[in-house]
N, CA, C and O of each residue as an XYZ file, in Angstrom:
304
protein
N      11.122      3.250    -21.714
C      10.478      3.512    -20.450
C      11.233      2.739    -19.366
O      11.482      1.543    -19.523
N      11.599      3.409    -18.269
C      12.330      2.717    -17.199
C      11.428      1.730    -16.462
O      10.205      1.868    -16.486
N      12.036      0.720    -15.799
C      11.227     -0.235    -15.030
C      10.447      0.467    -13.930
O      10.874      1.505    -13.424
N       9.317     -0.093    -13.564
C       8.488      0.474    -12.506
C       8.420     -0.489    -11.343
O       8.645     -1.690    -11.490
N       8.103      0.064    -10.181
C       8.009     -0.729     -8.964
C       6.747     -0.304     -8.237
O       6.415      0.881     -8.214
N       6.045     -1.247     -7.650
C       4.835     -0.962     -6.888
C       5.145     -1.186     -5.420
O       5.695     -2.221     -5.045
N       4.790     -0.214     -4.590
C       4.978     -0.341     -3.151
C       3.841      0.361     -2.444
O       3.122      1.147     -3.062
N       3.665      0.099     -1.182
C       2.647      0.776     -0.394
C       3.309      1.457      0.789
O       4.440      1.137      1.157
N       2.601      2.384      1.367
C       3.136      3.099      2.517
C       2.038      3.777      3.303
O       0.854      3.681      2.980
N       2.467      4.466      4.350
C       1.550      5.162      5.248
C       2.099      6.557      5.509
O       3.311      6.735      5.628
N       1.222      7.540      5.599
C       1.654      8.892      5.933
C       1.845      8.974      7.439
O       0.922      8.717      8.212
N       3.051      9.335      7.842
C       3.388      9.511      9.252
C       4.113     10.837      9.388
O       5.167     11.044      8.785
N       3.555     11.719     10.169
C       4.181     13.032     10.354
C       4.275     13.822      9.068
O       5.209     14.603      8.884
N       3.310     13.627      8.170
C       3.295     14.377      6.922
C       4.199     13.802      5.844
O       4.272     14.365      4.752
N       4.887     12.707      6.112
C       5.765     12.077      5.128
C       5.301     10.651      4.865
O       4.730     10.004      5.743
N       5.547     10.171      3.669
C       5.155      8.816      3.318
C       6.273      7.857      3.718
O       7.414      7.994      3.277
N       5.927      6.891      4.554
C       6.865      5.857      4.963
C       6.451      4.586      4.235
O       5.361      4.058      4.458
N       7.334      4.096      3.356
C       6.972      2.935      2.556
C       7.333      1.644      3.274
O       8.203      1.616      4.145
N       6.641      0.573      2.885
C       6.917     -0.747      3.427
C       8.057     -1.374      2.632
O       8.235     -1.056      1.457
N       8.819     -2.246      3.246
C       9.880     -2.965      2.544
C      11.132     -2.125      2.367
O      11.392     -1.191      3.126
N      11.903     -2.482      1.341
C      13.170     -1.801      1.078
C      12.928     -0.351      0.685
O      11.959     -0.055     -0.014
N      13.799      0.561      1.126
C      13.634      1.965      0.749
C      13.915      2.171     -0.740
O      14.705      1.445     -1.342
N      13.262      3.159     -1.311
C      13.521      3.517     -2.703
C      14.819      4.317     -2.768
O      15.174      4.996     -1.805
N      15.530      4.245     -3.893
C      16.766      5.015     -4.019
C      16.496      6.519     -3.928
O      15.457      6.999     -4.381
N      17.430      7.245     -3.346
C      17.324      8.705     -3.231
C      17.097      9.302     -4.617
O      17.773      8.930     -5.576
N      16.154     10.221     -4.720
C      15.858     10.889     -5.980
C      14.826     10.173     -6.835
O      14.503     10.643     -7.926
N      14.294      9.034     -6.361
C      13.275      8.313     -7.117
C      12.036      9.186     -7.267
O      11.546      9.750     -6.288
N      11.533      9.296     -8.490
C      10.304     10.042     -8.747
C       9.143      9.077     -8.543
O       9.151      7.969     -9.078
N       8.142      9.497     -7.769
C       7.019      8.629     -7.449
C       5.699      9.280     -7.832
O       5.591     10.504     -7.908
N       4.705      8.446     -8.070
C       3.329      8.884     -8.263
C       2.533      8.305     -7.112
O       2.676      7.126     -6.786
N       1.704      9.114     -6.501
C       0.971      8.682     -5.315
C      -0.518      8.645     -5.629
O      -1.083      9.600     -6.163
N      -1.132      7.535     -5.288
C      -2.572      7.357     -5.418
C      -3.091      7.061     -4.022
O      -2.817      5.995     -3.470
N      -3.835      7.992     -3.448
C      -4.331      7.823     -2.083
C      -5.779      7.350     -2.119
O      -6.614      7.905     -2.833
N      -6.053      6.325     -1.342
C      -7.416      5.805     -1.240
C      -8.181      6.591     -0.186
O      -7.639      6.941      0.862
N      -9.438      6.861     -0.477
C     -10.333      7.479      0.487
C     -10.785      6.377      1.434
O     -11.269      5.341      0.978
N     -10.642      6.572      2.722
C     -10.971      5.522      3.691
C     -12.415      5.040      3.569
O     -12.694      3.867      3.821
N     -13.339      5.926      3.187
C     -14.752      5.566      3.120
C     -15.186      5.107      1.730
O     -16.329      4.688      1.544
N     -14.295      5.183      0.768
C     -14.665      4.852     -0.607
C     -14.646      3.343     -0.820
O     -13.684      2.667     -0.454
N     -15.697      2.830     -1.405
C     -15.778      1.412     -1.748
C     -16.196      1.292     -3.206
O     -16.680      2.254     -3.802
N     -16.008      0.122     -3.769
C     -16.467     -0.130     -5.122
C     -16.780     -1.611     -5.260
O     -16.274     -2.446     -4.511
N     -17.613     -1.909     -6.219
C     -18.014     -3.287     -6.474
C     -17.479     -3.712     -7.834
O     -17.458     -2.922     -8.779
N     -17.052     -4.955     -7.924
C     -16.613     -5.506     -9.198
C     -17.319     -6.846     -9.402
O     -17.804     -7.470     -8.458
N     -17.358     -7.253    -10.643
C     -17.978     -8.541    -10.950
C     -17.112     -9.669    -10.388
O     -15.916     -9.473    -10.168
N     -17.694    -10.839    -10.156
C     -16.901    -11.975     -9.682
C     -15.736    -12.300    -10.628
O     -14.660    -12.686    -10.173
N     -15.945    -12.145    -11.931
C     -14.891    -12.423    -12.915
C     -13.727    -11.442    -12.744
O     -12.567    -11.854    -12.729
N     -14.034    -10.136    -12.613
C     -12.978     -9.147    -12.441
C     -12.269     -9.346    -11.107
O     -11.051     -9.185    -11.029
N     -13.007     -9.691    -10.060
C     -12.381     -9.941     -8.768
C     -11.400    -11.112     -8.867
O     -10.315    -11.063     -8.287
N     -11.772    -12.152     -9.592
C     -10.877    -13.300     -9.781
C      -9.621    -12.890    -10.545
O      -8.520    -13.326    -10.211
N      -9.784    -12.050    -11.571
C      -8.630    -11.565    -12.330
C      -7.708    -10.727    -11.445
O      -6.486    -10.859    -11.513
N      -8.298     -9.867    -10.618
C      -7.489     -9.038     -9.718
C      -6.738     -9.905     -8.702
O      -5.564     -9.659     -8.428
N      -7.400    -10.902     -8.152
C      -6.750    -11.813     -7.208
C      -5.607    -12.569     -7.880
O      -4.543    -12.743     -7.286
N      -5.822    -13.015     -9.109
C      -4.769    -13.716     -9.846
C      -3.586    -12.790    -10.100
O      -2.433    -13.204     -9.983
N      -3.872    -11.539    -10.447
C      -2.803    -10.572    -10.689
C      -2.010    -10.284     -9.417
O      -0.786    -10.163     -9.457
N      -2.706    -10.175     -8.295
C      -2.004     -9.970     -7.020
C      -1.115    -11.163     -6.689
O      -0.017    -10.997     -6.158
N      -1.592    -12.368     -7.003
C      -0.783    -13.560     -6.795
C       0.481    -13.533     -7.642
O       1.556    -13.903     -7.170
N       0.355    -13.093     -8.904
C       1.523    -12.975     -9.778
C       2.515    -11.974     -9.208
O       3.725    -12.200     -9.244
N       2.007    -10.880     -8.690
C       2.875     -9.856     -8.102
C       3.615    -10.415     -6.895
O       4.818    -10.199     -6.751
N       2.912    -11.126     -6.034
C       3.542    -11.704     -4.847
C       4.599    -12.737     -5.210
O       5.581    -12.897     -4.485
N       4.409    -13.447     -6.335
C       5.384    -14.451     -6.779
C       6.463    -13.834     -7.666
O       7.309    -14.545     -8.209
N       6.431    -12.502     -7.810
C       7.394    -11.765     -8.640
C       7.335    -12.214    -10.097
O       8.360    -12.277    -10.777
N       6.134    -12.525    -10.570
C       5.911    -12.914    -11.963
C       5.428    -11.684    -12.737
O       4.287    -11.626    -13.194
N       6.307    -10.725    -12.867
C       5.943     -9.469    -13.529
C       6.758     -9.312    -14.806
O       7.683    -10.081    -15.065
N       6.403     -8.307    -15.598
C       7.146     -8.014    -16.821
C       7.445     -6.523    -16.859
O       6.717     -5.725    -16.269
N       8.512     -6.147    -17.550
C       8.825     -4.717    -17.674
C       7.671     -3.965    -18.344
O       6.972     -4.516    -19.194
N       7.485     -2.719    -17.958
C       6.384     -1.906    -18.497
C       6.452     -1.816    -20.018
O       5.417     -1.878    -20.681
N       7.652     -1.671    -20.584
C       7.782     -1.558    -22.038
C       7.277     -2.820    -22.733
O       6.647     -2.737    -23.787
N       7.549     -3.986    -22.148
C       7.063     -5.244    -22.734
C       5.537     -5.296    -22.688
O       4.897     -5.739    -23.642
N       4.959     -4.845    -21.580
C       3.502     -4.814    -21.465
C       2.893     -3.865    -22.485
O       1.912     -4.208    -23.144
N       3.470     -2.669    -22.620
C       2.949     -1.699    -23.582
C       3.056     -2.245    -25.008
O       2.146     -2.049    -25.814
N       4.149     -2.920    -25.320
C       4.306     -3.512    -26.664
C       3.241     -4.594    -26.887
O       2.673     -4.701    -27.974
N       2.982     -5.383    -25.859
C       1.954     -6.436    -25.961
C       0.575     -5.821    -26.203
O      -0.210     -6.338    -26.998
N       0.287     -4.724    -25.519
C      -0.996     -4.039    -25.699
C      -1.090     -3.465    -27.110
O      -2.133     -3.566    -27.757
N       0.003     -2.859    -27.589
C      -0.005     -2.263    -28.939
C      -0.267     -3.322    -30.005
O      -1.023     -3.081    -30.946
N       0.351     -4.486    -29.863
C       0.191     -5.512    -30.891
C      -1.170     -6.185    -30.816
O      -1.635     -6.753    -31.804
N      -1.817     -6.128    -29.646
C      -3.140     -6.719    -29.492
C      -4.236     -5.831    -30.093
O      -5.330     -6.306    -30.397
N      -3.936     -4.553    -30.257
C      -4.959     -3.612    -30.755
C      -5.179     -3.742    -32.236
O      -6.002     -3.024    -32.804
């Protein structure tokens, strides 16, 4: 499985303009659009886990997807 990258963007003029460095030409992307009015609630424990994960992402403490999938397989 090839490495993955997470980025955000905004639709402007019908096209998605991403933040940060541009993706290479021909990059295949999957888009998940949030509904502006949609909200959800999580437990304090899950919120703490999500915040910790975002911190890891900001510090570039990530692992290749294949390593994560292997870790999940061995944990099952």
